[in-house]
C-alpha positions as CSV (number, residue, x, y, z in Angstrom):
1,M,-32.4,113.2,-28.7
2,G,-29.7,115.8,-28.1
3,E,-27.4,115.3,-25.2
4,A,-28.1,112.9,-22.3
5,T,-26.3,112.8,-19.0
6,A,-24.7,109.5,-17.8
7,S,-23.1,110.8,-14.6
8,P,-23.8,113.5,-12.0
9,G,-22.3,116.9,-12.7
10,A,-21.8,116.1,-16.4
11,L,-21.2,118.7,-19.0
12,T,-24.2,120.6,-20.3
13,T,-24.8,121.0,-24.0
14,D,-23.8,124.6,-24.2
15,R,-20.3,123.8,-22.8
16,F,-19.6,121.0,-25.2
17,P,-17.2,122.5,-27.7
18,L,-18.5,120.7,-30.8
19,F,-22.0,122.0,-30.1
20,V,-20.7,125.5,-29.4
21,R,-18.9,125.5,-32.7
22,F,-21.9,124.0,-34.6
23,P,-25.1,124.6,-32.6
24,E,-27.1,123.0,-35.3
25,L,-25.7,119.6,-34.2
26,A,-27.1,119.6,-30.7
27,E,-30.4,118.1,-31.7
28,P,-29.6,115.7,-34.6
29,L,-26.4,114.3,-33.0
30,P,-27.1,112.4,-29.8
31,R,-24.4,112.3,-27.2
32,V,-24.1,110.8,-23.7
33,T,-21.7,112.5,-21.3
34,F,-19.0,110.3,-19.7
35,S,-16.7,113.0,-18.2
36,P,-17.6,115.9,-15.9
37,A,-14.9,118.2,-17.3
38,P,-12.4,118.5,-20.2
39,S,-9.2,116.6,-19.7
40,P,-6.4,118.7,-18.1
41,V,-3.3,120.2,-19.7
42,T,0.0,120.7,-17.9
43,Q,3.6,121.4,-18.7
44,L,6.0,118.4,-18.4
45,S,8.7,120.5,-16.7
46,E,10.6,117.7,-15.1
47,L,10.7,115.6,-18.3
48,G,11.8,118.8,-20.1
49,K,14.8,119.1,-17.7
50,R,15.8,115.5,-18.4
51,I,15.8,116.0,-22.2
52,A,16.9,119.7,-22.2
53,R,13.6,121.1,-23.4
54,D,11.3,123.6,-21.8
55,D,8.3,123.3,-24.2
56,I,6.9,119.9,-23.6
57,W,3.2,119.7,-22.6
58,L,0.6,117.1,-21.7
59,K,-3.1,116.7,-22.4
60,N,-4.1,113.9,-20.1
61,D,-7.1,112.1,-21.6
62,G,-6.4,109.4,-19.1
63,L,-8.5,111.5,-16.8
64,Y,-11.3,111.9,-19.3
65,G,-14.1,109.7,-17.9
66,T,-15.7,108.6,-14.7
67,L,-15.4,104.8,-14.7
68,Y,-12.4,104.5,-17.1
69,G,-10.3,107.0,-18.9
70,G,-8.3,107.3,-22.1
71,N,-9.3,107.9,-25.6
72,K,-12.2,105.4,-25.7
73,P,-14.8,107.3,-23.6
74,R,-14.7,110.3,-26.0
75,K,-15.7,108.0,-28.9
76,L,-18.3,106.1,-26.9
77,E,-20.2,109.2,-26.0
78,F,-21.5,109.3,-29.5
79,I,-21.5,105.6,-30.3
80,L,-23.5,104.4,-27.2
81,A,-25.9,107.3,-27.6
82,D,-26.5,106.1,-31.1
83,A,-27.0,102.5,-29.9
84,V,-29.5,103.6,-27.3
85,G,-31.4,105.8,-29.8
86,K,-31.7,102.9,-32.2
87,G,-33.2,100.7,-29.4
88,A,-30.3,98.3,-29.3
89,K,-30.0,96.0,-26.3
90,T,-26.6,94.5,-27.1
91,I,-23.3,95.9,-28.3
92,L,-21.2,93.3,-30.2
93,T,-17.6,94.4,-30.8
94,T,-14.1,92.9,-31.0
95,G,-10.5,93.4,-30.1
96,A,-7.4,91.6,-28.7
97,V,-7.8,90.0,-25.3
98,G,-6.2,93.1,-23.7
99,T,-8.5,95.5,-25.5
100,N,-9.0,98.9,-23.8
101,H,-11.9,99.5,-26.2
102,G,-13.6,96.4,-25.0
103,L,-13.2,97.3,-21.3
104,A,-14.5,100.9,-21.8
105,T,-17.4,99.6,-23.9
106,A,-18.3,97.1,-21.2
107,L,-18.1,99.6,-18.3
108,Y,-20.0,102.5,-20.0
109,G,-22.4,100.1,-21.8
110,A,-23.5,98.6,-18.5
111,Q,-24.1,102.1,-17.1
112,L,-26.6,102.6,-19.9
113,G,-28.2,99.2,-19.4
114,L,-26.6,97.7,-22.5
115,Q,-25.4,94.1,-22.7
116,V,-21.8,94.0,-24.2
117,A,-20.5,90.9,-26.0
118,L,-16.8,90.8,-26.9
119,L,-15.1,88.7,-29.5
120,L,-11.5,88.5,-28.4
121,T,-8.4,87.5,-30.3
122,Y,-5.0,86.3,-29.2
123,E,-2.4,88.6,-27.6
124,E,0.7,87.6,-25.8
125,P,-0.2,86.8,-22.2
126,S,0.8,89.3,-19.5
127,E,-0.3,90.5,-16.1
128,S,-1.9,93.6,-17.6
129,I,-4.0,91.4,-20.0
130,A,-5.1,89.2,-17.1
131,R,-6.3,92.3,-15.3
132,Q,-8.2,93.6,-18.4
133,L,-10.0,90.3,-18.8
134,C,-11.1,90.3,-15.2
135,W,-12.3,93.8,-15.4
136,M,-14.3,93.1,-18.5
137,R,-15.9,90.1,-17.0
138,N,-16.6,92.0,-13.7
139,A,-18.3,94.8,-15.8
140,G,-20.8,92.2,-17.0
141,A,-19.4,91.6,-20.5
142,E,-19.8,88.2,-22.2
143,L,-16.4,87.1,-23.4
144,H,-15.8,84.9,-26.4
145,Y,-12.4,83.8,-27.6
146,T,-12.2,83.8,-31.4
147,H,-8.4,83.3,-31.6
148,S,-7.6,85.5,-34.6
149,L,-9.0,88.1,-37.0
150,P,-10.0,85.4,-39.6
151,G,-11.7,83.5,-36.8
152,T,-13.6,86.5,-35.7
153,V,-14.8,87.2,-39.3
154,M,-16.0,83.6,-39.7
155,K,-17.8,83.5,-36.3
156,T,-19.4,86.9,-36.4
157,P,-22.6,85.9,-38.3
158,Y,-23.2,83.2,-35.6
159,F,-22.8,85.7,-32.8
160,I,-25.1,88.2,-34.6
161,L,-27.8,85.6,-34.6
162,R,-27.0,84.5,-31.1
163,Y,-27.5,88.0,-29.7
164,R,-30.6,88.9,-31.6
165,S,-33.2,89.6,-29.0
166,R,-36.5,87.8,-28.7
167,D,-38.3,90.9,-29.9
168,G,-36.2,90.8,-33.1
169,R,-33.7,93.5,-32.3
170,W,-30.2,92.9,-33.8
171,P,-27.1,93.6,-31.9
172,Y,-25.3,96.9,-32.5
173,L,-22.1,96.1,-34.4
174,L,-19.2,98.2,-33.4
175,A,-15.8,98.3,-35.2
176,P,-12.6,97.7,-33.2
177,G,-11.5,100.8,-31.2
178,A,-14.9,102.5,-31.9
179,S,-13.0,103.9,-34.9
180,T,-16.0,104.8,-37.1
181,P,-16.9,108.2,-38.6
182,L,-19.3,108.7,-35.7
183,G,-16.8,107.6,-33.0
184,A,-14.1,109.9,-34.5
185,L,-16.3,112.9,-33.7
186,G,-15.2,112.5,-30.1
187,Y,-11.8,113.7,-31.2
188,V,-13.2,116.5,-33.4
189,N,-14.7,117.7,-30.1
190,A,-11.4,117.1,-28.3
191,A,-9.5,119.4,-30.8
192,L,-12.0,122.1,-30.2
193,E,-11.6,121.6,-26.4
194,L,-7.9,122.0,-26.9
195,A,-8.4,125.2,-28.9
196,Q,-10.5,126.6,-26.0
197,Q,-7.8,125.8,-23.5
198,I,-5.3,127.5,-25.7
199,Q,-7.6,130.6,-25.9
200,E,-7.9,130.6,-22.1
201,G,-4.1,130.7,-21.8
202,Q,-3.7,127.2,-20.3
203,L,-1.0,126.3,-22.8
204,P,0.5,127.7,-26.0
205,E,-0.6,126.5,-29.4
206,P,1.5,123.4,-30.1
207,R,3.7,123.1,-33.1
208,H,3.5,119.3,-32.9
209,I,1.1,116.9,-31.2
210,L,2.1,113.3,-30.7
211,L,-0.3,110.4,-30.0
212,P,-0.5,106.7,-30.7
213,L,-2.0,105.4,-34.0
214,G,-3.8,102.1,-33.8
215,S,-7.4,101.7,-35.1
216,G,-7.2,105.3,-36.5
217,G,-10.2,107.0,-35.1
218,T,-8.4,109.1,-32.6
219,A,-5.9,110.5,-35.1
220,A,-8.6,110.9,-37.8
221,G,-10.9,112.9,-35.5
222,L,-8.1,115.0,-34.1
223,M,-6.8,115.8,-37.6
224,L,-10.2,117.0,-38.7
225,G,-10.9,118.8,-35.5
226,L,-7.6,120.7,-35.5
227,R,-8.4,122.1,-38.9
228,V,-12.0,123.0,-37.9
229,A,-10.6,124.8,-34.9
230,G,-8.2,126.8,-37.0
231,L,-5.1,125.4,-35.2
232,R,-1.9,124.9,-37.2
233,S,-0.5,122.1,-35.1
234,R,1.1,119.2,-37.0
235,L,-0.1,115.8,-35.8
236,V,2.6,113.2,-35.4
237,A,1.0,109.7,-35.2
238,V,3.1,106.9,-33.9
239,A,2.0,103.6,-35.3
240,V,1.6,100.7,-32.9
241,T,0.5,98.1,-35.4
242,R,1.1,97.3,-39.1
243,A,-2.6,97.1,-39.8
244,P,-4.0,99.1,-42.7
245,T,-5.8,101.4,-40.2
246,T,-2.4,103.1,-39.7
247,W,-2.0,103.9,-43.4
248,P,-2.2,107.7,-44.1
249,A,-4.8,107.2,-46.8
250,V,-7.0,105.2,-44.5
251,V,-6.7,107.8,-41.7
252,A,-7.4,110.7,-44.1
253,G,-10.4,108.7,-45.5
254,L,-11.9,108.2,-42.0
255,A,-11.4,111.9,-41.2
256,N,-13.2,112.9,-44.4
257,A,-16.0,110.4,-43.7
258,S,-16.5,112.1,-40.3
259,A,-16.7,115.5,-42.2
260,R,-19.4,114.0,-44.5
261,L,-21.3,112.8,-41.4
262,L,-21.2,116.3,-39.9
263,A,-22.5,117.7,-43.2
264,R,-25.4,115.2,-43.2
265,K,-26.3,116.3,-39.7
266,G,-26.6,119.9,-40.8
267,V,-23.1,121.5,-40.9
268,Q,-22.4,123.6,-44.0
269,R,-20.0,121.5,-46.1
270,Q,-17.9,124.5,-47.1
271,S,-17.1,125.1,-43.4
272,L,-15.5,121.7,-43.1
273,P,-11.9,121.1,-44.3
274,T,-10.8,118.2,-46.5
275,V,-8.0,116.1,-44.9
276,R,-5.4,115.0,-47.5
277,T,-3.3,111.9,-47.3
278,S,-0.2,114.1,-47.2
279,D,-1.6,115.8,-44.0
280,V,-1.2,112.5,-42.1
281,H,2.3,112.0,-40.6
282,A,2.6,108.4,-39.5
283,F,5.8,107.1,-38.0
284,R,6.6,103.4,-37.7
285,S,10.2,103.6,-36.4
286,W,9.1,102.8,-32.8
287,L,6.8,99.9,-33.5
288,G,9.3,97.2,-32.8
289,S,8.3,93.6,-33.5
290,G,4.6,94.4,-33.6
291,F,1.4,95.2,-31.8
292,G,1.5,94.4,-28.1
293,K,5.2,93.7,-28.1
294,A,7.2,95.9,-25.8
295,T,10.3,97.7,-27.0
296,E,13.4,98.7,-25.0
297,E,13.0,102.3,-26.0
298,G,9.3,102.3,-24.9
299,E,10.2,100.7,-21.5
300,Q,12.9,103.3,-21.0
301,A,10.6,106.1,-21.9
302,S,7.9,104.8,-19.5
303,L,10.5,104.6,-16.7
304,M,11.5,108.2,-17.4
305,L,7.9,109.5,-17.3
306,E,7.3,107.6,-14.0
307,E,10.4,109.1,-12.5
308,T,10.0,112.6,-13.7
309,E,6.3,113.2,-13.8
310,G,4.6,110.3,-12.0
311,L,2.7,109.5,-15.2
312,T,2.1,105.8,-15.9
313,L,2.5,104.6,-19.5
314,E,2.0,101.1,-20.9
315,S,4.0,99.1,-23.5
316,T,1.5,98.8,-26.4
317,Y,0.6,102.4,-27.1
318,T,1.8,105.2,-24.9
319,G,5.3,103.9,-24.1
320,K,6.2,103.8,-27.8
321,T,4.7,107.2,-28.4
322,M,6.7,108.8,-25.6
323,A,9.9,107.0,-26.9
324,A,9.2,108.7,-30.3
325,L,8.7,112.1,-28.6
326,I,12.0,111.8,-26.6
327,D,14.0,110.6,-29.6
328,L,12.7,113.3,-31.9
329,C,13.2,116.0,-29.4
330,R,16.8,115.0,-28.7
331,D,17.5,114.8,-32.4
332,G,16.0,118.3,-33.0
333,G,13.2,116.8,-35.2
334,L,10.4,118.5,-33.3
335,A,10.0,122.2,-33.1
336,G,8.1,123.3,-30.0
337,P,5.9,123.7,-28.3
338,V,5.3,119.9,-28.3
339,L,2.1,118.4,-26.9
340,Y,2.0,114.7,-25.8
341,W,-1.7,113.5,-25.9
342,H,-2.0,110.8,-23.3
343,T,-4.6,108.1,-24.3
344,H,-4.1,105.5,-21.6
345,N,-6.5,105.2,-18.6
346,A,-5.4,107.1,-15.5
347,I,-8.4,106.4,-13.4
348,P,-7.7,103.9,-10.6
349,M,-9.2,100.4,-11.0
350,P,-9.5,97.7,-8.4
351,Q,-6.8,95.0,-8.4
352,P,-8.4,91.7,-9.6
353,T,-8.1,88.6,-7.4
354,P,-7.5,85.0,-8.2
355,D,-11.2,84.4,-7.8
356,D,-11.9,86.9,-10.5
357,C,-9.7,84.9,-12.8
358,S,-11.3,81.6,-11.9
359,R,-14.7,83.0,-13.0
360,L,-13.5,83.8,-16.5
361,P,-14.6,81.4,-19.3
362,R,-12.1,78.4,-19.3
363,E,-10.6,79.4,-22.7
364,F,-9.2,82.6,-21.0
365,H,-7.5,80.9,-18.1
366,R,-4.3,80.7,-20.1
367,F,-4.0,84.5,-20.0
368,C,-4.3,84.7,-16.2
369,Q,-0.8,84.0,-15.1
370,G,0.5,86.6,-12.7
371,V,-2.9,87.6,-11.1
């Protein structure tokens, strides 16, 4: 299948860093393009002045995409191409009610003519969650409230049967966050993209790279990709949940599963590194009381970024990661240059209306306060 194009002006295969590094992948590894260009890098000079550092950089994946940015489109370029190639008509996936993964899947899935069904679990209501739900519904996704992870597990067989098409096609099952060996390849490519930007002189090679750690696919792919690219950068992953997906052994295992997938697609195994558990540096000191729960440090960091750089963070992932970066820089715990890898959408979305909320399934109305 090779590479397909999902938007005008999309990247061509010969510019896609993973296929440049491994040309043998271009045919056996289908990909759909969801961004017309690499995500930009820039120096955070104003933030640096505030914390007395002159070596803080940003790679803004919030601008990677056309309909919706962040770390999800990179993973979905491979995942949704695989779904289309297998003849799927429906994507069935899960997440919390405020899931960025669910929204990105709904938007880009609809662009490819795929029905998206989301099994959603409880998260503390907020205005941002209400917006997410409205956007998912407006994108055409079918929303089902399953309350909790055990509830989702129990009900998944029912929904698999429900979404089996009349011609016998089963729904394409997608793990939370698209954090699968295939999805993580999006961040193997991202690391090679970063290496190219370093080679072009857009930024120096980072000593440390900070990013959030949730379902694990972003960190796993980036860890593998940095080693493939020959970069010596140390990845500092800031855990935003206590889930096993943030355990170093699990992240390393996912990275190595992606390497095995590349080998099955034709890459020489000896050219692929092995990621060890000791290579994964996961920090939990900025988690606070749990997933989706704001922290004072995260809110202060978000305010500082807004004031200094005009960059909008959120409380679940990026605010906590920036709080870690600021604290570690002030304590002298991060040798520079330091790169903050921004994973939250930065592409403008329309403000939902009360009518949008009223059209949500009734069980989601409780989450719509504030819209």
